[in-house]
C-alpha positions in Angstrom: 0.0 0.0 0.0 1.2 3.5 -0.8 1.6 5.9 2.1 1.6 9.7 2.0 2.5 12.3 4.5 -0.5 12.9 6.8 -0.2 16.7 6.6 -0.1 16.6 2.9 -3.3 14.5 2.8 -5.0 16.9 5.2 -3.9 19.9 3.0 -5.2 18.2 -0.1 -8.5 17.4 1.6 -9.0 21.0 2.7 -8.3 22.3 -0.8 -10.7 19.8 -2.3 -13.4 20.8 0.1 -12.9 24.5 -0.7 -13.0 23.8 -4.5 -16.2 21.7 -4.2 -17.9 24.5 -2.4 -16.8 27.0 -5.0 -17.9 24.8 -7.8 -21.4 24.8 -6.4 -21.3 28.5 -6.1 -19.8 29.1 -9.5 -16.6 30.6 -8.2 -13.2 29.3 -7.2 -11.6 29.7 -3.8 -8.3 31.4 -3.2 -5.4 30.0 -1.2 -4.8 31.0 2.4 -4.5 34.7 2.9 -0.7 34.5 3.1 -0.5 33.1 -0.5 -0.9 34.8 -3.9 -4.4 35.1 -5.6 -6.1 31.9 -6.5 -7.5 30.5 -9.7 -10.7 31.4 -11.6 -11.9 28.1 -13.1 -14.1 26.1 -10.7 -13.4 22.4 -10.3 -14.1 19.2 -8.4 -11.4 17.0 -6.8 -10.3 13.8 -8.5 -9.3 10.6 -6.8 -5.5 11.2 -7.3 -5.5 14.4 -5.3 -5.7 16.8 -8.2 -8.9 18.1 -9.7 -11.2 17.7 -12.7 -12.8 20.8 -14.3 -16.5 21.5 -13.8 -16.5 25.1 -15.3 -14.3 27.7 -16.8 -14.6 31.2 -15.4 -11.1 32.4 -16.2 -10.8 36.0 -17.4 -9.8 35.7 -21.0 -9.0 38.0 -23.9 -9.2 36.9 -27.5 -6.0 36.6 -29.5 -5.0 40.0 -30.7 -3.6 40.3 -34.2 -2.0 43.6 -33.2 0.3 41.9 -30.7 2.7 39.5 -32.5 4.6 36.8 -30.7 7.9 37.9 -29.2 11.0 35.9 -30.5 13.2 34.2 -28.0 17.0 34.1 -28.0 17.8 31.6 -25.2 16.1 29.6 -22.4 18.0 28.5 -19.3 17.1 26.7 -16.1 18.4 28.5 -13.0 18.9 27.7 -9.3 18.6 24.2 -7.8 18.5 21.1 -10.1 15.4 20.3 -12.1 14.0 16.8 -12.9 14.9 15.6 -9.4 12.5 13.9 -7.0 12.1 15.5 -3.6 11.7 12.0 -1.9 12.0 8.3 -2.6 8.5 7.9 -1.3 6.0 6.6 -3.8 3.2 8.9 -4.9 0.3 8.2 -7.2 0.5 11.8 -8.6 3.9 11.0 -10.2 4.2 9.7 -13.7 7.2 8.9 -15.8 9.4 11.9 -14.8 10.8 12.5 -18.3 13.8 14.8 -18.8 13.3 17.4 -21.6 15.2 20.3 -23.1 14.6 23.7 -21.5 13.7 25.1 -25.0 10.4 23.2 -25.1 8.8 25.9 -23.1 9.1 28.4 -26.0 8.6 26.0 -29.0 5.1 27.2 -29.6 3.5 23.8 -28.9 1.1 23.0 -26.1 0.8 19.6 -24.5 -2.5 17.8 -24.6 -4.9 19.1 -22.0 -4.7 17.2 -18.7 -1.5 15.4 -19.7 0.5 14.2 -16.7 2.6 17.0 -15.2 6.0 15.3 -15.4 5.7 13.9 -19.0 6.8 16.4 -21.6 7.3 19.5 -19.5 10.1 21.1 -17.5 9.4 19.8 -14.0 10.8 20.0 -10.5 9.8 19.1 -6.9 10.1 21.3 -3.8 11.3 19.3 -0.7 10.0 21.9 1.7 6.4 21.8 0.4 6.7 18.0 0.0 7.7 17.4 3.6 5.3 19.9 5.2 2.3 19.3 3.1 1.7 23.1 3.0 0.9 25.1 -0.1 4.2 26.8 -0.6 7.1 27.2 -2.9 10.8 27.9 -2.4 12.2 30.6 -4.7 15.2 28.4 -5.6 14.4 27.5 -9.2 13.4 29.5 -12.2 13.0 29.4 -16.0 14.8 32.3 -17.6 13.9 33.5 -21.1 16.2 35.9 -22.9 14.3 37.8 -25.6 15.7 38.5 -29.0 16.1 42.2 -28.2 14.0 44.7 -26.2 10.3 44.3 -26.4 7.2 45.9 -25.0 5.1 43.1 -23.5 1.3 43.2 -23.6 0.0 39.7 -23.4 1.1 36.2 -22.3 0.0 32.6 -22.2 1.4 29.9 -19.8 0.7 26.2 -19.8 1.7 24.6 -16.5 0.7 22.1 -13.9 -2.9 22.8 -13.0 -3.0 23.1 -9.2 -0.1 25.5 -8.7 0.4 29.2 -9.0 3.5 30.7 -10.8 5.1 34.1 -10.9 6.1 35.7 -14.2 8.7 38.4 -13.7 10.6 40.8 -16.0 14.1 42.2 -15.9 14.1 46.0 -15.3 16.3 47.5 -18.0 17.7 50.2 -15.7 18.3 48.3 -12.4 18.7 44.8 -13.9 16.5 43.6 -11.0 13.6 41.2 -11.4 10.1 42.7 -10.9 6.7 40.9 -10.8 4.6 41.0 -13.9 1.8 38.4 -13.7 0.8 35.9 -11.0 -0.3 32.9 -13.0 -3.2 31.4 -11.0 -4.0 27.7 -10.5 -6.5 26.2 -12.9 -7.7 23.3 -10.6 -8.3 20.8 -13.3 -6.0 17.9 -13.9 -2.5 17.6 -15.2 -1.3 20.3 -17.6 -3.6 23.3 -18.0 -3.3 26.5 -20.0 -3.8 29.9 -18.5 -5.8 32.2 -18.7 -8.3 29.7 -20.2 -7.7 25.9 -19.8 -10.3 25.3 -22.5 -8.7 27.6 -25.1 -4.9 27.6 -25.7 -5.3 30.6 -28.0 -6.8 32.9 -25.3 -4.3 35.4 -24.0 -3.9 37.1 -20.6 -3.7 40.9 -20.9 -0.7 41.7 -18.6 -1.5 44.0 -15.7 1.5 46.1 -16.6 2.8 47.1 -20.0 6.6 46.8 -19.6 9.7 47.0 -21.9 12.3 44.4 -21.1 14.8 42.0 -22.7 14.1 39.0 -20.4 11.5 37.3 -18.2 11.5 34.6 -15.5 8.9 32.1 -14.4 9.1 30.4 -11.0 6.7 28.6 -8.6 4.5 30.9 -6.5 2.7 28.3 -4.4 1.4 24.7 -4.7 1.8 21.1 -3.7 5.6 20.8 -4.3 5.2 19.3 -7.7 5.7 22.0 -10.4 5.9 21.9 -14.2 5.8 24.3 -17.1 5.4 23.3 -20.8 4.8 26.5 -22.6 5.4 30.2 -22.1 4.3 32.6 -24.9 4.8 36.4 -24.9 3.2 38.9 -27.2 4.2 42.5 -27.9 6.2 44.8 -30.2 9.9 45.7 -30.5 10.8 48.7 -28.3 11.9 51.8 -30.2 15.2 53.4 -29.6 
């Protein structure tokens, strides 16, 4: 028989109960008040500890022909190692654990909806969240994308593991520091899910800030300790000057 950490099971049960209540109400609950904002699509929990979609209420914007795709020069994985298990403990949420090239996150291709989170995506596990069972994430790994020049960013699309939040940041051209751009919310479906709309890979998120930069980063914001990203698309125009 497989055994899981009791605190992790309790955390999953609490999240499942909140999602069930939200599904009945037509809304989706947020994480604890100490965490970033929660997802929009409502959902019901599945037997494996993740969720299955029951509705999609994500704020979406149609693809804009006026905002072309931003070309990418290089993708690197920074911080602690990727593609490494946090524990030898068996867990039914894990699949094959395939190792892929970092560049797949900007190849313009989406994985099949609800595909297992560690098969075909850049994935990693957070030992802290794994051991504690809390919805958290250590800021010790990131996917960094160098753009092919300076661009003014307007929209974005991210496909990632469904029940986690991620933080998209941009590099400030003057200070070279990383500043927050978009908190990618959980989708609470199953496996891989596209944001802002898990039911439409073409829908784009209008970014809360219009910024000019030459690089972005994506890292885990909070979740169950099992994170993965399969596609990051940016839209905007070359910056003048």
